[in-house]
N, C-alpha and C positions, 0 to 999 in steps of 0.2 A: 725447290718448288719455286727457285725466283725463275727462274733459268722459264720453266714451265709453262708463268704464268705470264712471262714475255712474253712467250709464243708462240701459245695460242690466239694472247693478242693480237700479235701484229700478221698473223693468219687474219683469221675477220678483218682485217683492218682491212689485206692487200685481197679478202674477197668481194672487198665494201660494205660489210656490216655495218646499219646503224652502228656509233659511237656507245648505248646504251646497248647491246649486243653483248660484247666485248670486255664488256665490265661487271656481267653478270655472270654471262658461258665461263669463262679465267678463272675467278675464283672463286666458281660453283666447284670447277673442277677437279683444283690446289685439295679447297675442303677434302669432296669427297672418294679421291684419289691418300690423302695423305690421313686423314682422317676418321675411316667410315662408318666408328660406331655416334661420331654425328647426325642428330635428325637434321633433316635434311630441312621442315618446316623451319629449321634457326632462323632459314635465308630467304622468306616470306616476310616472316616479323621482321627481320633487318632491312626489306621494303617500304617496308608498312610504318617502322618507326624513322626512317630517310627521311619521311613529309611530313609526320608530325609538331613539329617546335612550329609552335605559336607564332613567334616571328618572321617567318616558310608566307604568311600571312602576308606581310606587306606587300613579296613580288610582286604578283598577278594588280596591287592597289595602282605600286609605281610604277609599270609596264602601262595600263592605264590611261596613270594622269598624262602619262608622256604621248601615249602614243594621240589621244586629245587633241593636246597643246602641239603639233608634229604635224594634224590635218587640221591647224586651225591660223593663225595669224603672229600664234606672237614671238615664231625666231624672225617674223623681216623686223618687227616693231624694234627686238632686240637689237636687232644691226644697229638699224639708227642711232637708238639710244647712243649703244656706244660713239658709232664713225663722230656726233655730233662734237663726240671728248679728244676723238686722239686718227677723223682722219688728217688731220691736217702739216702732222707732223714725219715729218721722213718715216717710210715703211707704217705711215697709219693705219690705213686700208686690212696691212698682217696684221698688227697688235686689234683692229677692232675685231680677224676671223680669232686669235685666236682669244680677245675677251669673252670672247661673243661666248667659247664652245667653251668656257666657263660659265660665265651662268646659264649656254643652259642642259650642264653637263648637273650642276642643280639643281633641271625637273627629270630627268634625260631614265640617269644613272647608267648610259647606256652610251658605249663610243656609235655603233653605228646609229643609234638611231638619230647622235646632235652626228654622225655627218651626212642623213639626212637633209636634216630640219635646219644643219646649218647650212651643209657643201651647197645646196643647189645652189639657193638664192645666195648667197656670197659670190659662189666661182665665179658669176659673170659684173657680178662688181670689179674682183681679180683682175680680167683678164682687158678688162673695158679702163682699170687703169693700165697698167702697162707693160701687167707682174705675166711671167712665164710658165706656160703650165704647165709646165712641169713641176717649178715652182708652188705655184699654186694649190696643184690636187698636194700632194707633202703636208701643205703648212696644212688644208682642213684635216688631214686624217690623221699627223700626229698634234694638232689641237685637240681633236677631239677626244682623244687619248684622258685629258682630260676626267672626265666627265667621270674615268674606273676612280675619281682617286676625289670628286667634291662631293660632299652626304645631296641627296642616296643618292649610293653607287649596289649594285649588281654581288657584285663578285667581294661587297662586304660583308653584304650581308651573307650572303656561302659560306662567306671563311667562319664568321659568326658561330652559324650556324654548325657544323662541322668539328669548332674547337671546346664550342659553354662561353668565348667570345661575349664581349658589350657592344650590342652594335651603335647605342647612343655613342658610348667613348672610339669607338671607333673612329665613325662620322666625323666626331671632333676630331681627329686629329689625320683627316686627311686634310684638314682644308686649308694649311696651312704648305706640304709639302706640292698640294695641288696650284698651289697659290709660287709659289719657286719654279715651277712649271712655267706656266705663262711671263715669271717673271724675263726665263732665261729662253724662251722662246719670242718675245717683244723686244729683248736686245739684240738678237740675233736676227728680227727682223730692218730696223731699223737702220742699222749697219749695212745690214746687207741694199741695203735701199737706198742705204745713198752712198755708195759708192758703183750702183747700176740707175744710176739717180733716174727713179721710179719718179715719173709723176704727184705732184702733191689735193689736195680733193681744197677749195675755200674754207678755209674758215667761215665754222656755224658767228656768233654773233649772239649774246648770251641767250635774249627771246626766243633764237632758239631753242638753244640745248632746253628749254625750258617746255618749247612744244613738242624737245623730241619723248623730255621726260613724262607727258603727263599719259603720252600715245604709250609706256615702253613701263613704268608707275605698277597696273597691274601685271607680268608677268615678272620684273621685281619681285614681288613681293610675296611669288611663290618657293623661290628662296628663300626667305626671309619666315614668314609658316614654319617649312623644314625647321632651318638648323635653330631660331630660335623656340620653337619649340618642344626641340629636343631637348637643346644643350640648358633648358630655365628649368626642361622636367618634367615642363603639364601635359607630353604629349608623349609616350612607350612609342619605339616605329615605329610599329601597325598601323596606329593611334596619326601618325603624321599622315602616314600612304591614304590611309583615307580621307581626309584635311581632305591631302594635296587633287583626290577624284573631283571632291564634294569641288573645290576653289578651281578644276579646272575649266570644271562645265558652268559655271557661272561666268568665270572670265572668256570666255568664249560660247558657249548658244547663249548669256542672256546677260553682257553689257559688250564685244566682242560684233554677237553676234553672227560668227565667221561657221559652225554646225551649223546643222538643226536636227534632233531629237532623233528624227530617222537616219541620216545617218549614223547613230550609237552602236545598232548593227552590226556593220562591216566594224570601224574601230575596236568592239569586246570582241567580234571571230580573230581576229587578226592578233590582241589581247592573248589569246582562247589556247592558241596557236602559240607559240613563244611561249608561255609561261606552260604549255601543257611539256615542250621541249623543257625546257627547265625541271620542273615537277621530276620527269623520268628522271634525268640526271640525275636530281637529285638521293635519286630513291637507290637504283644503281652505284649509284658511289659511296653510300652507305651500305649499300650491301659490299666493297668491296672493301671499306675502314674495313670494318667489320671482319671479311673472310683477314686480308697480311695478315690485321694483330692477333691474333687466333695466329695465328701458323709461325708469328714474331716474323713476321721481315722486314720489316719499316726498324728493326735491331739487326737486322744482317747486312741493310745495311747501307745505317748508318753509319755501323764499328767498318765494316772494310771501303770506305769512303773519306772516311770520317777521321777512324781509331777509335783511342780511348777518352775519354776524357779531351775531348776538343776545346777547346776560346770560344766565348761568344762570337768574338770577330767575323772564324770559320764557320763557324755558324752561319751565320747571315753571309757571308760569301758563297757557298756552298746551293742556300732557299736561295739565292739568287739567280746563281746558273744553272739549276734542275729546275725555274716554275720558269726562268728566258725560254729556255733553251726546251722544256712540255708544250710551251705557249705557244712555241713556232708552231705546232703541229698540229694540235688540237686544243677547242674552242679553248676559254678560263677555267668557266665553271666547273669541266672534267678534272683539270692543272688542278686546283683546288681542295678538290672531293678527293680524287688521290693520293698526290701528294702531300699535302698540313697534316695526313693523320701516319704519319712518315717519319717528319720534323719536328715538329709539336712540342712531344712531350722530350725531347733531347734539348730543345729552343729553350723553354721551361728549367728543365733541372742544368740547363747553363749560368738560368736569368739573368737571360732578355724575358722581355714586359713583350703578351702577350698580343697588346697591340702596337709597338715598334716591330713585333714580327707579322699582323697584319700585314698593317704600310708593306712591308721588304714585299710581300706577298701580291700583293695590289697591287702599286706601280709596278713588279714585272709583267702581271697579265697585262696589262697595262701596256709595257712595250713590245709585249711579243706581237699585241692583236696588228702591228706597223712594223711587223720586221716578215721578210723574208722568210719561207715562198708563203711560209701562208697565213701571215697575220688576214683573217675579219675584215681591219677596217682595207686590204691594200682587195679585195674583192667585191667590198661593197662602190668603191672607192671604181671599178674597174667596171661596175655595169650599173651602176647609173651614169656616171661620166663619159662611159661608153668610150674605154683608153682601152691600150695595150695595158700590159703589166711589167712589161717595162720602162716606161713610160713611168706610171704613177711610183714606181723601187726610185729610179734612177738622182730623185734628190732626197731622197727618208739620213744616208746618213749623216750627214749637222747633225737633224734632229736626236738621232738615235745615239752620234758620246754625246752628247747634250743630256740624254735620259739615263744612263750608261753614269758618268760624274757627278748625277742628283743621288746614283744610288747612294753612290760612292759617301758619298756625305751624309745621308739620312744612318746610315749604316754606322759613319764615323761619329754621326752625331745626333742621337739616340730621342734629346732635347727638343728637338725639333714636331718627332711624333709625336709625346706624349704637354707639351709644354701646355695642350687644351683642353687636357681630363682629367 
C-alpha cells in the first residue's frame, strides 16, 4: 500500500499535476484497491470535513489583514522605528532587518509576505550601507521565517486543525523560539559586520527615537492586540483575526491614508487566491489523512522507522528530519497535513506535549522554506530581487546551521516551548 501511494504521488508530481490532485488521487486509489467495500462517497465527506473547523475562519482574515498592511506604510514605519535603536551598532542594519521581520511576522503570519514587505525596502538600505548582495538576500529570506513562529502563524493554525491542539496555546508557545532565532541572527550579524568593517549609521538622539516611535505606534499595536487578546482570553484566534482586519483597515485607510477603499477590490482578490489554495490543500489533506489512517499506513511507517516503543527524543529527531526533508520539496501546509497524522499519535503516546511537537513541526516548516532545492522563500527572493538561484543560496549555510542548533535546543529543552502556556 505504501509503495502504491508513493508511486502514484510521484508520477502525478512528475507529470506536473497540482499537488492537491496528487493528494486526492493517491489515497483514493489505495482505498478503492485494498478496501473495495468502502463507499466512495465517504471521500467527499472527508473533503468537506477538512474545511469545517471554525478556526479556519481566521486564515483568510489574517491573510487579508496582512495584505492590507503590505499595501500600506506599515513596513517602512517599522523599519524606521527599529533602525533608530540599533542602526548605529555593528551590524545595525542587519539587526534592524531581522527585528523588523520578527515584528512584521506578528502581522502577516507568512514568510513570503514578510520577504516582500520587508525585503523590498530593506534590501536597498543594506546595499547602500555596504553589505554584499549575497549577505543581504540570505539575511532577508532567513529572517522572514520567524513569521511562522510568531503569532499569527498560518502553519500553526494548520497543525492545530489536523491535531485538535489549542491554537491560542501554540501561538503563545511560538513567541520565545522566535525571539531566540532573532537573538542568534543578531549576534551573528553583529560579529560579521564588525569583522568586515561595515559602516554604521549615525546614532539617533532621544527626540528622533520619539518621533520614530510615534510613527510606528500604529503598526506596533497590531501584535499587541493579537497576542494580548489571545493570551488574556479576551479573543479567540478567529476573533483576533477579525480584529486584525478592522485594525489594519482603520490604520492604513483612515490614519495613514496610504490606501483607498477602491483598492480593497484588488487586495481582496489577492487574499481570495491565497485562501483558495490553502483551503483546497487542507481539504485534500483531510482526505489523505483519513485514507492512510484507515489503511494503517502511519503505524507501518512509524514501526519501520522508529521500531517498537521509541523514546521521546528519538521521535522528535525523526519528526525533525521528516518534516525538514518534506518541506524542502513541498509547501509547508502540505507537509503538515500529510506527515502530522503519521507521527502525532505516537508522539502523544510517548508523552510528548502536543504544543511542544507543534513548535518542532512549525520550526522545520520554517527552516525548509529557505532550504534548497525548492524552499519557497528562495524562489520568492529570486523573483522580487531578480537574482539567480545560486546567488540567493550562497550565504544560507550559516543561517541553516544556526537553525539546526536551535532545533536541537528546543528538542532537549521543551520548557522553551511550554513556559508561556
